[in-house]
N, C-alpha and C positions, 0 to 999 in steps of 0.2 A: 403493564406499560406497552404502547404500540411503538415498535422500532422501524421509524420512519428515517428519511433523510437527514433531517435535522439531528435525530437522536445519534446516528452514525457519525455526523460531522463532528460532534462534540466529544466524541471519545479521545482518550489519550493514548492515541496511536504511538506506536515504537517507531521512531523516525531513525533511518539511517543515512547519515551524510557523508558525502565523499567528493572526491576531485579525481578527473580522469582527463585523458587528452583526445579530441576529437580526430578525424582522419587526416585533418591537417597539422596536427601537432600542437593546437591551441588548446589551453586548458578551459573546463567548464566544470561546474557544480552540480551536483545531482542530491536528489532525496527519494530514497526508496522508504516503503513501508512494510515492516517485517510481516505483518498479518495478511498483507495484500501482496503476493509476490510477483504480480503482473504489474504493478505500480512503480513507475519511475519518472520523476521530474526533473528536467535539466535547464539549467541557466548559465548565464556568463559568470555570475558570483553568487556567493552563497547566500548574500542578503535578499537578491531577486528571488532565489530559489525558495527561500524560507517565506518571503513575502507573498509568492505567486502558487505555490504547490497545492493549496486548498481549492483553488478553481478546478485543476484536473481531478483531483480528489472528488469533488462533489460530481463530476461527470462519470468517473469510474464506479462512484457507489449508485447513482442513478442507473446505470446500465445493469449493475449486479442485481439492484432491487427489482428491476423491469423482467430480468431473465430468472429470477427465482434463485440465483446462485448463493450459496451458503456464504454470509460474511463472517470471517474469524474474529471476534473481538479481542481486544488486549486482555490478557490474563487467561482466555480461554484455553484450556488444556487439550493438547491433541489426544485423539482416541488411541489407545493402544492397538497395535495391530493385530488382527485375527490370526496369529500364527498357526494355528490349526489348519485353515483353509490354504494359508499361503505356502506352507512347507508340508505337503501330503507325506 
């Protein structure tokens, strides 16, 4: 199976939703994706965030695919660190 943009867009990503305050003290909502630490989409309300985060996800995944960056898929296990080389 070829893992192209459409493949990645249709994965069951682990969404982290939250609320915070901007620099002026106004609330905003965000969606982060656990598997893509650099991903964060913000909107004035959670409905807009849920409605529109996939547009940014498409752009993020496009760049990751073009640069050959590893895309961690949902459920993919973390590799165990090589403790022998980390702790001489």
